[in-house]
MMTF fields as JSON, N, C-alpha, C and O atoms, coordinates in Angstrom:
{
  "mmtfVersion": "1.0.0",
  "mmtfProducer": "UNKNOWN",
  "numBonds": 419,
  "numAtoms": 420,
  "numGroups": 105,
  "numChains": 1,
  "numModels": 1,
  "chainsPerModel": [1],
  "groupsPerChain": [105],
  "chainIdList": ["A"],
  "bondAtomList": [4, 2, 8, 6, 12, 10, 16, 14, 20, 18, 24, 22, 28, 26, 32, 30, 36, 34, 40, 38, 44, 42, 48, 46, 52, 50, 56, 54, 60, 58, 64, 62, 68, 66, 72, 70, 76, 74, 80, 78, 84, 82, 88, 86, 92, 90, 96, 94, 100, 98, 104, 102, 108, 106, 112, 110, 116, 114, 120, 118, 124, 122, 128, 126, 132, 130, 136, 134, 140, 138, 144, 142, 148, 146, 152, 150, 156, 154, 160, 158, 164, 162, 168, 166, 172, 170, 176, 174, 180, 178, 184, 182, 188, 186, 192, 190, 196, 194, 200, 198, 204, 202, 208, 206, 212, 210, 216, 214, 220, 218, 224, 222, 228, 226, 232, 230, 236, 234, 240, 238, 244, 242, 248, 246, 252, 250, 256, 254, 260, 258, 264, 262, 268, 266, 272, 270, 276, 274, 280, 278, 284, 282, 288, 286, 292, 290, 296, 294, 300, 298, 304, 302, 308, 306, 312, 310, 316, 314, 320, 318, 324, 322, 328, 326, 332, 330, 336, 334, 340, 338, 344, 342, 348, 346, 352, 350, 356, 354, 360, 358, 364, 362, 368, 366, 372, 370, 376, 374, 380, 378, 384, 382, 388, 386, 392, 390, 396, 394, 400, 398, 404, 402, 408, 406, 412, 410, 416, 414],
  "bondOrderList": [1, 1, 1, 1, 1, 1, 1, 1, 1, 1, 1, 1, 1, 1, 1, 1, 1, 1, 1, 1, 1, 1, 1, 1, 1, 1, 1, 1, 1, 1, 1, 1, 1, 1, 1, 1, 1, 1, 1, 1, 1, 1, 1, 1, 1, 1, 1, 1, 1, 1, 1, 1, 1, 1, 1, 1, 1, 1, 1, 1, 1, 1, 1, 1, 1, 1, 1, 1, 1, 1, 1, 1, 1, 1, 1, 1, 1, 1, 1, 1, 1, 1, 1, 1, 1, 1, 1, 1, 1, 1, 1, 1, 1, 1, 1, 1, 1, 1, 1, 1, 1, 1, 1, 1],
  "groupList": [{"groupName": "MET", "atomNameList": ["N", "CA", "C", "O"], "elementList": ["N", "C", "C", "O"], "formalChargeList": [0, 0, 0, 0], "bondAtomList": [1, 0, 2, 1, 3, 2], "bondOrderList": [1, 1, 2], "singleLetterCode": "M", "chemCompType": "L-PEPTIDE LINKING"}, {"groupName": "PHE", "atomNameList": ["N", "CA", "C", "O"], "elementList": ["N", "C", "C", "O"], "formalChargeList": [0, 0, 0, 0], "bondAtomList": [1, 0, 2, 1, 3, 2], "bondOrderList": [1, 1, 2], "singleLetterCode": "F", "chemCompType": "L-PEPTIDE LINKING"}, {"groupName": "ASP", "atomNameList": ["N", "CA", "C", "O"], "elementList": ["N", "C", "C", "O"], "formalChargeList": [0, 0, 0, 0], "bondAtomList": [1, 0, 2, 1, 3, 2], "bondOrderList": [1, 1, 2], "singleLetterCode": "D", "chemCompType": "L-PEPTIDE LINKING"}, {"groupName": "ILE", "atomNameList": ["N", "CA", "C", "O"], "elementList": ["N", "C", "C", "O"], "formalChargeList": [0, 0, 0, 0], "bondAtomList": [1, 0, 2, 1, 3, 2], "bondOrderList": [1, 1, 2], "singleLetterCode": "I", "chemCompType": "L-PEPTIDE LINKING"}, {"groupName": "GLY", "atomNameList": ["N", "CA", "C", "O"], "elementList": ["N", "C", "C", "O"], "formalChargeList": [0, 0, 0, 0], "bondAtomList": [1, 0, 2, 1, 3, 2], "bondOrderList": [1, 1, 2], "singleLetterCode": "G", "chemCompType": "PEPTIDE LINKING"}, {"groupName": "SER", "atomNameList": ["N", "CA", "C", "O"], "elementList": ["N", "C", "C", "O"], "formalChargeList": [0, 0, 0, 0], "bondAtomList": [1, 0, 2, 1, 3, 2], "bondOrderList": [1, 1, 2], "singleLetterCode": "S", "chemCompType": "L-PEPTIDE LINKING"}, {"groupName": "GLU", "atomNameList": ["N", "CA", "C", "O"], "elementList": ["N", "C", "C", "O"], "formalChargeList": [0, 0, 0, 0], "bondAtomList": [1, 0, 2, 1, 3, 2], "bondOrderList": [1, 1, 2], "singleLetterCode": "E", "chemCompType": "L-PEPTIDE LINKING"}, {"groupName": "VAL", "atomNameList": ["N", "CA", "C", "O"], "elementList": ["N", "C", "C", "O"], "formalChargeList": [0, 0, 0, 0], "bondAtomList": [1, 0, 2, 1, 3, 2], "bondOrderList": [1, 1, 2], "singleLetterCode": "V", "chemCompType": "L-PEPTIDE LINKING"}, {"groupName": "LEU", "atomNameList": ["N", "CA", "C", "O"], "elementList": ["N", "C", "C", "O"], "formalChargeList": [0, 0, 0, 0], "bondAtomList": [1, 0, 2, 1, 3, 2], "bondOrderList": [1, 1, 2], "singleLetterCode": "L", "chemCompType": "L-PEPTIDE LINKING"}, {"groupName": "ALA", "atomNameList": ["N", "CA", "C", "O"], "elementList": ["N", "C", "C", "O"], "formalChargeList": [0, 0, 0, 0], "bondAtomList": [1, 0, 2, 1, 3, 2], "bondOrderList": [1, 1, 2], "singleLetterCode": "A", "chemCompType": "L-PEPTIDE LINKING"}, {"groupName": "PRO", "atomNameList": ["N", "CA", "C", "O"], "elementList": ["N", "C", "C", "O"], "formalChargeList": [0, 0, 0, 0], "bondAtomList": [1, 0, 2, 1, 3, 2], "bondOrderList": [1, 1, 2], "singleLetterCode": "P", "chemCompType": "L-PEPTIDE LINKING"}, {"groupName": "LYS", "atomNameList": ["N", "CA", "C", "O"], "elementList": ["N", "C", "C", "O"], "formalChargeList": [0, 0, 0, 0], "bondAtomList": [1, 0, 2, 1, 3, 2], "bondOrderList": [1, 1, 2], "singleLetterCode": "K", "chemCompType": "L-PEPTIDE LINKING"}, {"groupName": "GLN", "atomNameList": ["N", "CA", "C", "O"], "elementList": ["N", "C", "C", "O"], "formalChargeList": [0, 0, 0, 0], "bondAtomList": [1, 0, 2, 1, 3, 2], "bondOrderList": [1, 1, 2], "singleLetterCode": "Q", "chemCompType": "L-PEPTIDE LINKING"}, {"groupName": "ARG", "atomNameList": ["N", "CA", "C", "O"], "elementList": ["N", "C", "C", "O"], "formalChargeList": [0, 0, 0, 0], "bondAtomList": [1, 0, 2, 1, 3, 2], "bondOrderList": [1, 1, 2], "singleLetterCode": "R", "chemCompType": "L-PEPTIDE LINKING"}, {"groupName": "THR", "atomNameList": ["N", "CA", "C", "O"], "elementList": ["N", "C", "C", "O"], "formalChargeList": [0, 0, 0, 0], "bondAtomList": [1, 0, 2, 1, 3, 2], "bondOrderList": [1, 1, 2], "singleLetterCode": "T", "chemCompType": "L-PEPTIDE LINKING"}, {"groupName": "TRP", "atomNameList": ["N", "CA", "C", "O"], "elementList": ["N", "C", "C", "O"], "formalChargeList": [0, 0, 0, 0], "bondAtomList": [1, 0, 2, 1, 3, 2], "bondOrderList": [1, 1, 2], "singleLetterCode": "W", "chemCompType": "L-PEPTIDE LINKING"}, {"groupName": "ASN", "atomNameList": ["N", "CA", "C", "O"], "elementList": ["N", "C", "C", "O"], "formalChargeList": [0, 0, 0, 0], "bondAtomList": [1, 0, 2, 1, 3, 2], "bondOrderList": [1, 1, 2], "singleLetterCode": "N", "chemCompType": "L-PEPTIDE LINKING"}, {"groupName": "HIS", "atomNameList": ["N", "CA", "C", "O"], "elementList": ["N", "C", "C", "O"], "formalChargeList": [0, 0, 0, 0], "bondAtomList": [1, 0, 2, 1, 3, 2], "bondOrderList": [1, 1, 2], "singleLetterCode": "H", "chemCompType": "L-PEPTIDE LINKING"}],
  "groupTypeList": [0, 1, 2, 3, 4, 1, 5, 6, 7, 8, 7, 3, 9, 4, 8, 9, 8, 3, 7, 8, 4, 10, 2, 11, 8, 10, 12, 7, 9, 13, 14, 3, 4, 13, 15, 9, 4, 13, 9, 13, 9, 0, 9, 13, 12, 1, 13, 2, 12, 8, 6, 5, 6, 9, 2, 16, 8, 11, 1, 16, 3, 12, 6, 10, 10, 9, 9, 14, 14, 10, 10, 9, 14, 4, 10, 9, 7, 7, 14, 10, 9, 9, 9, 10, 10, 9, 2, 5, 10, 10, 10, 10, 9, 14, 9, 9, 2, 13, 10, 10, 17, 9, 13, 4, 6],
  "groupIdList": [1, 2, 3, 4, 5, 6, 7, 8, 9, 10, 11, 12, 13, 14, 15, 16, 17, 18, 19, 20, 21, 22, 23, 24, 25, 26, 27, 28, 29, 30, 31, 32, 33, 34, 35, 36, 37, 38, 39, 40, 41, 42, 43, 44, 45, 46, 47, 48, 49, 50, 51, 52, 53, 54, 55, 56, 57, 58, 59, 60, 61, 62, 63, 64, 65, 66, 67, 68, 69, 70, 71, 72, 73, 74, 75, 76, 77, 78, 79, 80, 81, 82, 83, 84, 85, 86, 87, 88, 89, 90, 91, 92, 93, 94, 95, 96, 97, 98, 99, 100, 101, 102, 103, 104, 105],
  "secStructList": [7, 7, 7, 7, 7, 2, 2, 2, 2, 2, 2, 2, 2, 2, 2, 2, 2, 2, 2, 2, 2, 2, 2, 2, 2, 2, 2, 2, 2, 2, 2, 2, 2, 2, 2, 2, 2, 2, 2, 2, 2, 2, 2, 2, 2, 2, 2, 2, 2, 2, 2, 2, 2, 2, 2, 2, 2, 2, 2, 2, 2, 6, 1, 7, 7, 7, 7, 1, 1, 7, 7, 7, 7, 1, 7, 7, 7, 7, 7, 7, 7, 7, 7, 7, 7, 6, 6, 1, 7, 7, 7, 7, 7, 7, 6, 6, 6, 1, 7, 6, 6, 6, 6, 6, 7],
  "xCoordList": [133.089, 134.253, 135.974, 137.107, 135.322, 136.383, 135.751, 134.613, 136.646, 136.342, 135.759, 135.66, 135.415, 135.738, 134.279, 133.617, 134.064, 132.896, 132.695, 133.576, 131.134, 131.202, 131.928, 132.06, 132.411, 133.669, 134.618, 134.684, 135.444, 135.97, 135.918, 136.767, 134.764, 134.459, 134.096, 134.061, 133.899, 133.778, 134.745, 134.651, 136.146, 137.839, 138.222, 138.848, 137.852, 138.112, 137.548, 138.045, 136.585, 135.478, 136.293, 136.755, 136.326, 136.807, 138.333, 138.505, 139.599, 140.524, 140.498, 141.264, 139.684, 139.75, 139.4, 140.083, 138.303, 137.824, 138.895, 139.133, 139.549, 140.956, 141.917, 142.288, 142.421, 143.387, 142.953, 143.717, 141.661, 140.676, 140.397, 140.53, 139.855, 139.419, 138.169, 137.942, 136.904, 135.427, 135.513, 134.804, 136.45, 136.093, 136.388, 135.622, 137.57, 138.119, 137.293, 137.048, 136.827, 136.182, 134.734, 134.232, 134.268, 132.872, 133.239, 132.721, 134.652, 134.983, 135.249, 134.279, 136.462, 136.915, 135.919, 135.975, 135.16, 134.528, 133.475, 133.249, 133.193, 132.239, 133.016, 132.408, 134.222, 135.26, 135.61, 135.733, 135.696, 135.522, 134.584, 134.654, 133.229, 132.035, 131.868, 131.244, 132.198, 132.447, 133.384, 133.227, 134.259, 135.365, 134.641, 134.4, 134.34, 133.615, 132.471, 132.528, 131.462, 130.864, 130.897, 130.348, 131.887, 132.511, 133.342, 133.586, 134.109, 134.528, 132.879, 132.78, 132.005, 131.343, 130.264, 129.434, 130.655, 129.763, 130.997, 130.544, 132.233, 132.565, 132.843, 133.253, 132.445, 132.639, 131.453, 131.556, 130.178, 128.974, 128.702, 127.799, 129.66, 129.552, 130.925, 130.638, 131.925, 132.132, 131.452, 131.379, 130.96, 130.125, 129.03, 128.863, 128.42, 127.598, 127.958, 127.086, 129.49, 129.61, 130.53, 130.901, 131.023, 131.203, 129.887, 129.867, 128.902, 128.216, 127.242, 126.627, 126.874, 126.973, 127.659, 127.122, 128.899, 130.095, 129.94, 130.202, 129.369, 129.293, 127.707, 127.494, 127.177, 125.368, 125.812, 125.55, 126.729, 126.845, 127.252, 126.79, 128.575, 129.642, 128.279, 127.957, 127.374, 126.576, 125.233, 124.733, 124.754, 123.979, 124.935, 124.49, 125.885, 126.783, 126.919, 126.29, 127.379, 128.027, 126.406, 126.58, 125.058, 124.228, 123.264, 122.144, 124.037, 123.183, 123.894, 125.116, 122.75, 123.847, 124.446, 124.416, 125.182, 125.948, 125.265, 125.476, 124.683, 123.681, 124.6, 125.533, 123.971, 124.505, 124.936, 124.22, 125.84, 126.651, 126.332, 126.037, 126.42, 126.173, 125.918, 126.44, 124.689, 124.031, 124.915, 125.989, 125.069, 126.073, 126.063, 124.968, 127.092, 127.031, 126.53, 126.713, 125.748, 125.144, 125.73, 125.096, 126.735, 127.436, 128.629, 129.187, 129.336, 130.82, 131.618, 131.391, 132.79, 134.198, 134.496, 134.346, 135.005, 135.883, 137.401, 137.484, 138.459, 139.622, 140.647, 140.922, 141.048, 141.46, 142.857, 142.825, 144.092, 145.203, 145.689, 145.118, 146.426, 146.752, 147.787, 148.938, 147.452, 148.245, 149.949, 150.174, 150.684, 152.038, 152.536, 152.153, 153.094, 153.717, 154.628, 155.317, 154.396, 155.163, 156.508, 156.793, 157.313, 158.988, 159.996, 160.974, 159.393, 160.22, 159.699, 160.24, 158.484, 157.744, 158.912, 159.785, 158.965, 159.925, 159.308, 158.147, 160.051, 159.936, 158.765, 158.693, 158.073, 156.973, 158.046, 159.242, 157.79, 158.302, 158.459, 157.562, 159.577, 160.28, 159.379, 159.37, 158.76, 158.271, 159.404, 160.614, 158.794, 160.079, 160.156, 161.223, 159.384, 160.056, 160.85, 161.792, 161.081, 161.893, 163.28, 164.199, 163.722, 164.985, 165.762, 165.277, 166.986, 167.751, 167.582, 167.592, 167.435, 166.939, 167.599, 166.999, 169.382, 169.845, 168.962, 168.637, 168.687, 168.144, 166.65, 166.221, 165.964, 164.868, 164.613, 163.575, 166.434, 166.359, 166.075, 165.959, 165.943, 165.95, 167.539, 168.065],
  "yCoordList": [98.609, 99.029, 99.295, 98.851, 100.257, 100.2, 99.689, 100.041, 98.401, 97.89, 97.891, 97.006, 99.234, 100.336, 100.199, 101.227, 99.904, 99.334, 100.799, 101.647, 100.862, 102.076, 102.572, 103.698, 101.101, 101.553, 102.607, 103.694, 102.052, 102.689, 104.109, 104.95, 104.262, 105.71, 106.5, 107.711, 106.265, 106.684, 107.084, 108.113, 106.32, 106.593, 107.625, 108.526, 107.61, 108.121, 110.192, 111.312, 109.717, 111.255, 111.886, 113.024, 111.15, 111.606, 111.739, 112.872, 111.263, 111.623, 113.041, 113.891, 113.444, 114.137, 115.584, 116.606, 115.299, 116.54, 116.336, 117.457, 115.533, 116.077, 117.009, 118.019, 116.638, 117.143, 118.56, 119.525, 118.591, 119.684, 121.148, 122.362, 120.021, 121.27, 121.51, 121.412, 121.98, 122.109, 122.961, 122.889, 124.093, 125.293, 124.902, 125.224, 124.189, 123.375, 122.337, 122.248, 121.34, 120.105, 120.456, 119.945, 121.404, 121.607, 121.687, 121.216, 122.664, 123.184, 122.274, 121.585, 121.603, 120.423, 119.244, 118.477, 119.347, 117.781, 118.543, 117.96, 119.855, 120.399, 120.515, 120.288, 120.816, 120.528, 118.98, 118.56, 118.458, 116.626, 116.166, 115.211, 116.915, 116.303, 116.802, 115.981, 118.18, 118.627, 118.029, 117.992, 117.607, 117.107, 115.599, 115.37, 114.79, 113.497, 113.882, 113.435, 114.652, 115.065, 115.015, 114.354, 116.102, 115.943, 115.178, 115.324, 114.012, 112.976, 112.295, 112.023, 112.018, 110.825, 111.521, 110.921, 112.863, 113.767, 112.894, 111.847, 113.225, 112.717, 111.777, 111.745, 110.613, 109.222, 108.866, 107.913, 109.369, 109.201, 109.597, 109.158, 110.458, 111.568, 110.492, 109.987, 110.269, 109.216, 107.79, 107.391, 107.187, 106.004, 106.237, 105.444, 107.141, 107.202, 107.688, 107.711, 108.068, 108.151, 107.182, 107.133, 106.34, 105.233, 104.539, 104.216, 104.141, 103.64, 103.908, 102.878, 105.013, 106.059, 105.132, 104.41, 105.249, 105.076, 103.766, 103.537, 102.889, 101.171, 101.09, 100.399, 101.644, 101.901, 101.848, 100.96, 103.082, 103.381, 102.425, 102.221, 101.568, 100.343, 99.735, 99.567, 99.355, 98.248, 98.463, 97.595, 99.74, 99.689, 100.09, 100.074, 100.359, 100.401, 98.849, 98.511, 97.842, 96.62, 95.685, 94.662, 95.969, 95.596, 96.217, 95.803, 97.452, 97.974, 97.305, 97.184, 96.782, 96.253, 97.051, 98.25, 96.538, 97.283, 97.955, 97.29, 98.835, 99.172, 98.854, 99.262, 98.287, 97.501, 98.68, 99.555, 98.536, 99.523, 99.047, 99.839, 97.857, 96.754, 95.667, 94.839, 95.608, 94.169, 93.3, 93.879, 92.145, 90.3, 89.823, 89.7, 89.574, 89.18, 88.037, 87.258, 87.855, 86.485, 85.693, 84.66, 85.874, 85.462, 84.879, 85.31, 84.016, 83.402, 84.925, 86.01, 84.454, 85.743, 85.702, 84.714, 87.143, 86.926, 87.557, 88.775, 86.96, 87.432, 88.061, 87.358, 89.526, 90.042, 90.329, 91.142, 89.964, 90.092, 92.001, 92.829, 92.39, 93.367, 94.04, 93.605, 95.025, 95.59, 96.05, 96.476, 95.657, 95.977, 97.671, 98.454, 97.828, 99.84, 99.356, 98.348, 100.292, 100.185, 100.548, 101.113, 99.9, 99.56, 101.423, 101.757, 101.988, 102.928, 104.341, 105.44, 103.793, 104.693, 104.676, 103.819, 105.333, 106.019, 104.652, 104.286, 104.028, 103.463, 104.382, 105.609, 103.541, 104.374, 105.351, 105.285, 105.89, 106.804, 105.771, 104.941, 105.763, 104.52, 105.712, 106.941, 104.735, 104.705, 104.806, 104.659, 105.075, 104.886, 103.537, 103.078, 102.982, 101.17, 100.984, 100.447, 101.198, 100.89, 101.379, 100.727, 102.601, 103.099, 102.152, 101.233, 102.518, 102.131, 102.123, 103.347, 101.759, 102.565, 103.685, 104.556, 103.846, 105.252, 106.081, 107.237, 105.74, 107.193, 107.359, 108.502, 106.326, 107.189, 107.229, 107.149, 107.441, 108.259, 107.41, 107.908, 106.067, 104.806, 105.158, 104.515],
  "zCoordList": [172.41, 171.842, 172.608, 172.422, 173.506, 174.683, 175.536, 175.845, 176.271, 177.219, 178.703, 179.554, 178.672, 179.769, 181.157, 181.01, 181.558, 182.798, 183.775, 183.914, 184.479, 184.893, 186.241, 186.72, 186.734, 187.606, 187.415, 187.989, 186.396, 185.504, 185.289, 185.582, 184.716, 184.445, 185.854, 185.639, 186.824, 187.949, 188.485, 189.155, 188.356, 188.695, 188.113, 188.67, 186.792, 185.503, 185.891, 185.773, 186.247, 186.749, 188.019, 188.104, 188.69, 190.1, 189.941, 190.39, 189.563, 189.259, 188.418, 188.871, 187.193, 186.338, 187.603, 187.672, 188.387, 189.19, 190.283, 190.732, 190.831, 191.385, 190.762, 191.361, 189.331, 188.87, 188.08, 188.084, 187.407, 187.166, 187.928, 187.768, 188.991, 189.842, 189.316, 188.11, 190.57, 189.587, 188.783, 187.779, 188.971, 187.961, 186.342, 185.434, 186.165, 184.883, 184.104, 182.901, 185.487, 184.465, 183.768, 182.767, 184.549, 183.237, 181.91, 180.897, 182.166, 180.244, 180.039, 179.724, 180.028, 179.599, 179.16, 178.199, 180.006, 179.864, 177.921, 176.861, 178.35, 177.14, 175.97, 174.924, 175.885, 174.726, 174.215, 173.065, 175.175, 174.896, 174.377, 173.603, 174.789, 173.899, 172.774, 172.102, 171.895, 171.012, 170.138, 168.917, 170.679, 169.813, 169.646, 168.461, 170.328, 169.961, 169.0, 167.855, 169.351, 168.227, 166.949, 166.067, 167.041, 165.374, 164.874, 163.676, 165.718, 165.003, 164.979, 163.782, 165.404, 165.25, 163.847, 163.164, 163.802, 162.595, 161.396, 160.934, 160.989, 160.691, 159.91, 158.75, 161.046, 160.699, 160.165, 159.393, 160.325, 159.829, 158.171, 157.459, 157.842, 156.775, 156.035, 154.95, 156.444, 155.847, 155.166, 154.003, 156.572, 155.934, 154.89, 153.963, 155.025, 154.357, 152.623, 151.754, 152.371, 151.068, 150.772, 149.6, 151.612, 151.073, 151.05, 149.862, 151.492, 151.096, 149.974, 149.695, 149.189, 148.104, 147.177, 146.337, 147.439, 146.649, 145.812, 144.631, 146.921, 147.042, 146.039, 145.043, 146.441, 145.589, 144.412, 143.6, 144.18, 142.472, 141.577, 140.454, 142.41, 141.652, 141.484, 140.308, 142.422, 142.021, 141.14, 140.424, 141.318, 139.943, 138.823, 137.676, 138.982, 137.227, 137.199, 136.196, 137.741, 137.459, 137.104, 136.443, 137.47, 137.087, 135.992, 135.695, 135.381, 134.86, 133.474, 133.398, 132.12, 131.078, 130.387, 130.666, 129.243, 128.534, 127.235, 126.221, 127.081, 125.796, 124.008, 123.317, 124.023, 122.543, 121.563, 121.076, 121.461, 119.79, 118.26, 117.366, 118.121, 117.146, 117.36, 118.106, 116.385, 116.399, 116.399, 116.558, 116.301, 116.745, 115.255, 114.707, 114.635, 113.269, 113.39, 114.325, 112.269, 111.886, 110.801, 110.583, 110.072, 109.562, 109.682, 110.691, 109.054, 109.481, 109.679, 109.142, 110.83, 111.266, 109.67, 108.951, 109.221, 108.452, 108.892, 108.737, 109.356, 110.115, 108.584, 107.613, 108.768, 107.85, 108.287, 109.21, 107.97, 108.271, 108.643, 107.932, 109.43, 109.569, 108.642, 108.635, 107.904, 107.03, 108.159, 109.292, 107.054, 107.397, 107.239, 106.37, 107.89, 107.471, 106.142, 105.983, 105.413, 104.03, 104.748, 105.804, 103.571, 104.25, 104.312, 104.982, 103.581, 103.594, 104.768, 104.887, 105.503, 106.748, 107.83, 107.691, 108.62, 109.651, 110.91, 110.732, 112.014, 112.86, 114.188, 114.246, 115.004, 115.568, 116.555, 116.271, 117.246, 118.388, 119.549, 119.692, 120.42, 121.392, 122.524, 122.593, 123.216, 124.43, 125.712, 125.535, 126.986, 127.919, 128.22, 128.629, 128.108, 128.244, 127.567, 128.151, 126.193, 125.037, 125.481, 124.986, 126.487, 126.965, 127.905, 128.566, 127.849, 129.097, 130.303, 130.433, 131.297, 132.788, 133.181, 133.81, 132.745, 133.355, 131.927, 132.197, 130.924, 130.103, 130.955, 131.111, 131.436, 132.033, 133.576, 134.233, 134.055, 135.385, 136.51, 137.629, 136.301, 137.548, 138.03, 138.938]
}
């Protein structure tokens, strides 16, 4: 992941020993180790959750849909849609039907 070799790690450890001193270095190393462990655990949990969701999606896609009605065997009959009566009120307007200033844009 990071292209850090052994010599670079030794230089970083030496600098940390000089800057922090021998009393604080073990405590700082322990804290960094805990943070790294927590980060790994969170990454593992995230990866497992993504894999679980992907498996669920694959299962749902591969599962054939349940047949609700048998297919028609005769010729298809298309019936025209019934027009609303002339004296009925118009359907309610949606936000898309209103001008932009009335929508708050």
